[in-house]
Every structure is written in structure tokens, then in C-alpha cells.
C-alpha positions as CSV (number, residue, x, y, z in Angstrom):
1,M,25.7,118.2,117.5
2,K,24.9,115.7,120.3
3,T,22.0,116.1,122.7
4,A,21.7,115.2,126.3
5,I,18.3,114.4,127.7
6,V,18.2,114.6,131.5
7,T,15.5,113.6,133.9
8,L,15.1,112.8,137.6
9,T,11.7,111.1,137.8
10,A,10.0,107.9,136.6
11,G,7.6,109.8,134.4
12,G,10.5,111.9,133.0
13,A,12.5,108.8,132.2
14,A,9.6,107.3,130.3
15,L,9.2,110.5,128.3
16,G,12.9,110.6,127.7
17,R,13.0,107.1,126.2
18,K,10.3,108.3,123.8
19,L,12.2,111.5,123.0
20,V,15.5,109.7,122.3
21,N,13.9,108.6,119.0
22,C,13.6,112.3,118.0
23,F,17.4,112.8,117.7
24,V,20.1,111.1,115.6
25,E,22.7,111.5,118.4
26,S,21.4,111.7,121.9
27,D,22.2,110.4,125.4
28,L,19.5,109.8,128.0
29,Y,20.5,110.4,131.6
30,V,18.2,109.1,134.4
31,H,18.2,108.9,138.2
32,P,19.8,105.5,139.2
33,K,16.5,104.7,140.9
34,F,14.7,104.7,137.5
35,F,17.4,102.9,135.4
36,T,15.6,100.1,133.6
37,D,16.7,100.0,130.0
38,E,20.3,99.3,129.2
39,K,19.8,100.2,125.6
40,T,18.8,103.8,126.2
41,D,19.5,104.7,129.9
42,R,22.6,106.2,131.4
43,C,22.9,106.8,135.2
44,I,23.3,110.3,136.7
45,E,26.3,109.8,138.9
46,G,27.0,111.8,142.1
47,T,25.0,115.0,143.0
48,F,22.8,116.5,140.3
49,S,24.7,119.8,140.4
50,A,28.1,118.1,139.9
51,F,26.7,116.0,137.1
52,V,25.3,119.1,135.2
53,E,28.7,120.8,135.7
54,K,30.4,117.8,134.1
55,I,28.2,117.6,131.0
56,F,27.3,121.2,130.4
57,F,29.9,121.9,127.7
58,Q,30.1,118.4,126.4
59,Y,26.8,118.7,124.5
60,R,25.4,121.1,121.9
61,Y,21.9,120.8,123.3
62,I,20.6,119.8,126.8
63,V,17.0,118.9,127.3
64,F,15.8,118.8,130.9
65,I,12.6,117.0,131.7
66,M,11.8,118.6,135.1
67,A,10.7,121.9,136.7
68,S,12.3,124.9,135.1
69,G,13.2,126.3,138.6
70,I,15.5,123.3,139.3
71,V,17.2,123.8,135.9
72,V,17.7,127.6,136.3
73,R,19.4,127.2,139.7
74,T,21.6,124.3,138.6
75,I,22.9,125.8,135.3
76,A,23.3,129.4,136.5
77,P,26.9,128.9,137.8
78,H,28.1,127.5,134.5
79,L,26.8,130.2,132.1
80,R,29.5,131.9,130.1
81,D,28.3,133.6,126.9
82,K,25.6,132.9,124.3
83,K,28.3,132.3,121.7
84,V,29.4,129.1,123.6
85,D,26.6,128.1,126.0
86,P,24.6,125.1,124.8
87,G,21.0,125.4,123.8
88,V,18.8,124.4,126.8
89,V,15.2,123.3,126.6
90,V,12.9,122.4,129.5
91,I,10.0,120.0,129.2
92,D,7.4,119.0,131.9
93,E,7.3,115.3,132.5
94,K,3.9,115.0,130.9
95,G,5.2,116.5,127.7
96,Q,2.7,119.3,127.6
97,Y,5.1,122.2,127.2
98,A,8.6,122.6,125.6
99,I,10.3,125.8,126.8
100,S,13.3,127.4,125.1
101,L,15.3,128.4,128.2
102,L,18.8,129.3,127.1
103,S,20.7,130.3,123.8
104,G,17.5,130.5,121.8
105,H,19.0,131.8,118.6
106,I,22.7,131.0,118.3
107,G,22.5,127.9,120.5
108,G,19.5,126.7,118.5
109,A,17.2,126.2,121.5
110,N,14.3,127.9,119.8
111,E,14.5,125.7,116.7
112,L,15.0,122.6,119.0
113,T,11.9,123.6,121.0
114,H,9.8,123.6,117.9
115,K,11.2,120.3,116.8
116,I,10.4,118.7,120.2
117,A,7.0,120.3,120.4
118,D,6.1,118.9,116.9
119,F,7.4,115.4,117.9
120,L,5.5,115.3,121.3
121,G,2.4,117.3,120.3
122,A,3.4,119.8,123.0
123,A,3.0,123.6,123.1
124,P,6.3,125.4,122.3
125,V,7.2,128.3,124.6
126,I,9.4,130.9,123.0
127,T,10.1,134.2,124.8
128,T,12.7,135.9,122.6
129,A,11.3,139.3,121.5
130,S,12.1,138.9,117.8
131,D,10.2,135.6,117.7
132,V,7.3,136.8,119.7
133,N,6.9,139.8,117.4
134,D,7.5,137.8,114.2
135,R,10.8,139.6,113.6
136,I,14.2,138.2,112.7
137,A,17.1,138.6,115.0
138,V,20.6,139.2,113.6
139,D,22.0,136.1,115.3
140,T,19.2,134.0,113.7
141,L,20.1,135.5,110.3
142,A,23.7,134.7,110.9
143,M,22.9,131.1,112.0
144,C,20.7,130.4,109.0
145,Y,23.3,131.5,106.5
146,N,26.4,130.2,108.4
147,C,27.8,133.6,109.0
148,K,30.2,134.9,111.7
149,I,29.0,138.0,113.6
150,E,31.9,140.5,113.8
151,D,30.5,142.5,116.7
152,F,27.8,141.1,119.0
153,K,27.1,144.4,120.7
154,E,26.3,145.9,117.4
155,A,24.2,142.9,116.5
156,T,22.2,143.5,119.6
157,K,21.6,147.1,118.6
158,I,20.4,146.1,115.2
159,T,18.1,143.4,116.5
160,A,16.6,146.1,118.9
161,H,15.8,148.3,115.9
162,I,14.2,145.4,114.1
163,V,12.0,144.4,117.1
164,N,11.0,148.0,117.6
165,G,9.8,148.3,114.0
166,E,12.5,150.7,112.9
167,A,13.9,150.6,109.3
168,V,16.8,148.3,108.8
169,G,18.5,147.5,105.6
170,I,20.4,144.3,104.5
171,R,23.2,144.7,101.9
172,S,24.2,141.2,101.0
173,E,26.7,139.5,98.8
174,I,24.8,136.2,99.0
175,S,21.2,135.4,98.2
176,I,18.7,135.9,101.0
177,D,15.5,133.9,100.6
178,L,14.1,134.2,104.1
179,P,10.8,136.0,104.6
180,L,11.7,139.4,106.2
181,P,9.5,141.6,108.4
182,P,8.1,144.8,106.7
183,N,10.7,147.0,108.4
184,V,13.7,145.0,107.1
185,K,14.5,145.3,103.4
186,L,17.2,144.1,101.0
187,I,18.9,147.3,99.7
188,Q,21.3,148.3,96.9
189,E,24.5,150.3,97.2
190,S,22.6,153.4,96.2
191,D,20.2,153.1,99.2
192,L,23.0,152.9,101.9
193,H,22.7,156.6,102.8
194,H,18.9,156.7,103.0
195,E,17.9,158.9,105.9
196,S,15.2,156.5,107.1
197,L,17.6,153.7,107.9
198,R,18.3,153.2,111.6
199,G,20.4,150.1,111.1
200,L,22.3,148.3,108.5
201,I,23.3,144.6,108.1
202,Y,26.2,143.9,105.8
203,I,26.6,140.3,104.7
204,T,29.9,140.1,102.8
205,E,33.3,138.6,102.7
206,K,34.7,142.0,101.6
207,E,36.1,144.6,104.0
208,I,33.7,147.5,104.6
209,Q,34.9,151.0,103.9
210,H,31.6,152.9,104.4
211,L,31.3,155.3,107.4
212,L,27.6,155.6,107.8
213,P,25.7,157.5,110.6
214,C,23.4,154.6,111.4
215,D,24.1,151.5,113.6
216,K,25.6,148.7,111.5
217,V,26.8,145.1,111.9
218,V,28.9,142.9,109.5
219,L,28.1,139.2,109.0
220,R,30.8,137.2,107.4
221,P,29.6,134.2,105.3
222,K,31.9,131.2,105.4
223,N,32.4,131.0,101.7
224,L,36.1,131.3,101.0
225,I,38.4,128.2,100.5
226,V,42.1,128.9,100.9
227,G,44.4,126.6,99.0
228,V,47.9,126.3,100.5
229,G,51.2,125.0,99.2
230,C,54.5,125.3,100.9
231,R,58.1,124.2,101.2
232,K,58.9,121.8,104.0
233,D,58.8,123.0,107.6
234,K,57.2,126.4,106.9
235,G,55.8,127.5,110.3
236,K,52.3,128.5,111.3
237,D,53.1,132.2,111.6
238,E,54.6,132.3,108.2
239,I,51.6,130.6,106.6
240,L,49.1,132.9,108.5
241,A,51.1,135.9,107.5
242,A,51.0,134.9,103.8
243,I,47.2,134.3,104.0
244,A,46.7,137.7,105.8
245,D,48.8,139.5,103.2
246,V,46.8,138.0,100.3
247,F,43.5,138.8,102.0
248,C,44.6,142.4,102.8
249,Q,45.6,143.1,99.3
250,A,42.3,141.7,98.0
251,G,40.2,143.5,100.6
252,L,38.8,140.3,102.0
253,S,38.0,139.3,105.6
254,M,39.7,136.2,107.0
255,N,36.5,135.7,109.1
256,S,35.0,134.4,105.9
257,I,37.5,131.5,105.6
258,K,35.5,128.2,105.5
259,Q,38.5,125.9,105.3
260,L,42.1,125.5,104.3
261,A,43.1,122.9,101.7
262,T,46.4,121.3,100.7
263,V,47.8,118.3,98.8
264,D,48.1,114.8,100.4
265,V,51.9,115.0,100.6
266,K,51.6,117.9,102.9
267,K,49.1,116.3,105.3
268,E,51.7,116.1,108.1
269,E,53.0,119.6,107.6
270,Q,52.6,121.1,111.0
271,G,52.6,124.7,109.9
272,I,49.5,124.2,107.8
273,I,47.8,122.0,110.4
274,E,48.4,124.6,113.1
275,A,47.3,127.5,110.9
276,A,44.0,125.7,110.3
277,K,43.6,125.2,114.1
278,F,44.4,128.8,114.8
279,L,41.8,129.9,112.3
280,Q,39.4,127.4,113.8
281,V,38.6,125.9,110.3
282,P,38.9,122.4,108.9
283,L,41.9,121.3,106.8
284,R,40.9,119.4,103.6
285,I,43.5,117.1,102.3
286,V,43.3,116.6,98.5
287,S,44.9,113.6,96.8
288,R,47.3,114.0,93.8
289,E,45.0,111.7,91.8
290,E,42.2,114.3,92.2
291,I,44.5,117.1,91.2
292,L,45.7,115.3,88.1
293,K,42.1,115.3,86.7
294,I,42.0,119.1,86.5
295,E,45.7,119.9,86.5
296,D,45.7,121.1,82.8
297,R,43.5,124.1,83.9
298,F,46.4,125.7,85.8
299,A,49.9,127.0,85.3
300,A,52.3,124.2,86.3
301,S,55.7,124.3,87.9
302,S,58.1,121.7,86.4
303,F,60.0,121.7,89.7
304,V,56.9,120.9,91.8
305,K,55.8,118.3,89.2
306,E,59.1,116.5,89.5
307,A,59.1,116.7,93.3
308,I,55.5,115.5,94.1
309,G,53.9,114.3,90.8
310,V,51.6,117.3,90.2
311,G,52.6,120.7,88.9
312,S,50.1,122.8,90.8
313,V,48.8,122.7,94.3
314,C,47.1,125.7,95.9
315,E,44.7,126.5,93.0
316,P,43.4,122.9,92.3
317,V,43.1,121.9,96.0
318,A,41.0,125.0,96.7
319,L,38.8,124.5,93.7
320,I,38.3,120.7,94.4
321,S,37.5,121.5,98.1
322,S,34.7,124.0,97.2
323,E,31.1,123.6,96.3
324,K,30.7,124.9,92.8
325,G,33.2,127.6,93.5
326,S,35.3,129.8,91.3
327,I,38.9,131.1,91.8
328,I,38.9,134.8,92.9
329,I,42.6,135.0,93.8
330,E,45.0,133.1,91.6
331,K,48.2,131.7,92.9
332,K,50.2,134.1,95.0
333,A,53.8,133.1,96.0
334,C,55.6,134.4,98.9
335,Q,58.9,133.0,100.3
336,G,58.1,129.4,99.7
337,I,54.4,129.6,100.3
338,T,51.7,129.7,97.7
339,I,48.1,130.8,98.3
340,A,45.0,130.7,96.2
341,V,41.4,131.6,97.1
342,V,38.1,130.2,95.8
343,K,34.7,131.6,96.5
344,E,31.9,129.1,96.8
345,G,28.8,129.3,94.7
346,E,25.5,130.6,95.9
347,Q,24.1,127.0,96.0
348,V,25.8,126.4,99.4
349,Y,23.3,128.9,101.0
350,G,20.1,127.1,100.0
351,N,17.8,125.1,102.2
352,R,18.7,126.7,105.5
353,C,16.5,125.9,108.4
354,C,15.7,128.7,110.8
355,G,13.1,127.2,113.0
356,D,10.1,127.5,110.7
């Protein structure tokens, strides 16, 4: 989550050195002419446009202390998509205004703008319609509760309904404690077909079967831990196929996988490593010492016990890797691969910051 602070003037450099203290991880880039502090300063090398191109995707946030026109013209060629673009904030060199310029919601620029404004005593400038109208955008909701948006086009439609004051329902499998605008309400299963609904937000790890006439979007909470055990040299595709089969039978979405977990003796197993990379989730390695502490809670295999020193793998590693979770799919074995799934507890969704 590193932040780049970029400035071209003496006044901007002075403000940047002050702003560095606002961030745990940040790099301050200044024009070579104003390089004075070896502890904080880094030089902008080459042309400004080439420099911005080089760092644009190296940082989660970029704060420019300069005129917004310069920033717009410089970053324009590098914009890809709001799902991957960094959050960009612009500040004038006197620190009077902090402007959220790019990736306000998903990129976190709106939240960062408020943080900078509070730190400097500046006026925050936010122009996204949902924020201006005290509404909540779908991507903000997803960010606050660490959810993956399945369809960004549908998310845009739902956000438009919210901004326009039309009725939108939220059907959620996790606790939602954010303040919601009057036209957005948490609803029960019995309310799904209410004729007043223009849009519906599902927040669930379960596959959705409803065919409703209104616009709808699905947000996938990252709340499932997949424990994996396997024989030696099982390939990535075999492991992914085993996970997919288990999830399909259970009616779960693989988009809700938070991480994979396995035992320490399998830490070099390329199939598991590559499966985690393919799913773009971390791989947690659990020691056999940790498993032994809770091993008596699971059915054990004498063969596995003799081979690696513990009699069960997929269930205990998934449980140990979770935050107050519970097993929702017990061990499933398929051609030398075992899979178990743990759902994390509601506690993991507390204390989300959404720029308030």
C-alpha cells in the first residue's frame, strides 16, 4: 500500500516533506533542483512524463503537489481501468485543497483525500456523485467489506439507482453495519420480489439462482479458506479441478476464496503454489506442530500419520488459517487430493473504514 508523493517546486517539496509523516510507507520525489534532504528526498530522473510512466503502477497511491492540469495531461496515456489504476490525489503547494482525481472508490483516492485534508487542515474536494449526494456506491460497499464485484457494469447500474434515489435492496450473508441512505435497505428473502425494487445487491459466497426482473449485482466476500492436501507432484490443474468440483457441489463461488492453506511438508508442492497464484490468493503454510494441537478433532488417516507425522491435513490447516471460522465442507477426497472449506466468522468484517 505504498504512496508516492511527487512535486516539482520548492514549495511543493517543503509540503511533501511534511506530508511524508502522514504515511507509514511513502516515497517523496522532488525536482533535482530542490533536492535538499537525503533522509526524505528522491530525485525525479529524466523527463517528468517518463518518470510518471515508470512509477504509475508501482504505487497504490500517488499524491501530486502541483496544478491538476499538469497531472491530468501526464497520467492520461497510462490509464487502464478503475480496478487497477492507482488512487490519485492532487494538492496545491500551499496545502489549501486536496482533490480526489482518480480511482476515488476502489482505488481509495476519496478516503486518502479526507486523510490528507485532516492532516494538513485542507479542504477535501470530492466529486463522485454518490459522495456528493451522501449515497453509497457499490464499489465503496465492496471495498469496505473486502468483497469482489462480479460484474462492474451491473455495479454501475446499481450505483446509478442509488444516486438517483431509487429503491435498492441489500441481501447479505454478512453483517452490514454501515449507515445506509434512505433508499437503500437490508432486506430478507421474502422481500426479493417487491415491486418497488429497482436494484438488488447480493453479498454472499453462495451461487445465486434467483431470476429477478430488477438490476442486480453480486458481491463476493472473501471469507472462505480452502485447506488442501495432496500426493506428491499433483499439478495445478488437478488441484483447481478438485476445488472447483467441491465448490460446484456445495453451490459456492470460488470468487469468495480468501486463501489456500496446506501443511509445511507441502510448502514446495508446485501444484498447490501455482493454484494459489492462479486464484490470486495467498497460500498459508501450517506447521505440523500446530496441527497436532487440534488433530484429535478430526478423522485421521494412519497412512498419512505414518508418512508425515499428522493424520489429517486439509481440515486442520483450513481451520487454523481462519479467523474464528467453522468447517462448512468436511474433507472431500478425489484422486489423491483432499479439500476442506472453512467459513470465517462475522468478526472479520468489523471495523471497516470507508472514508468517514
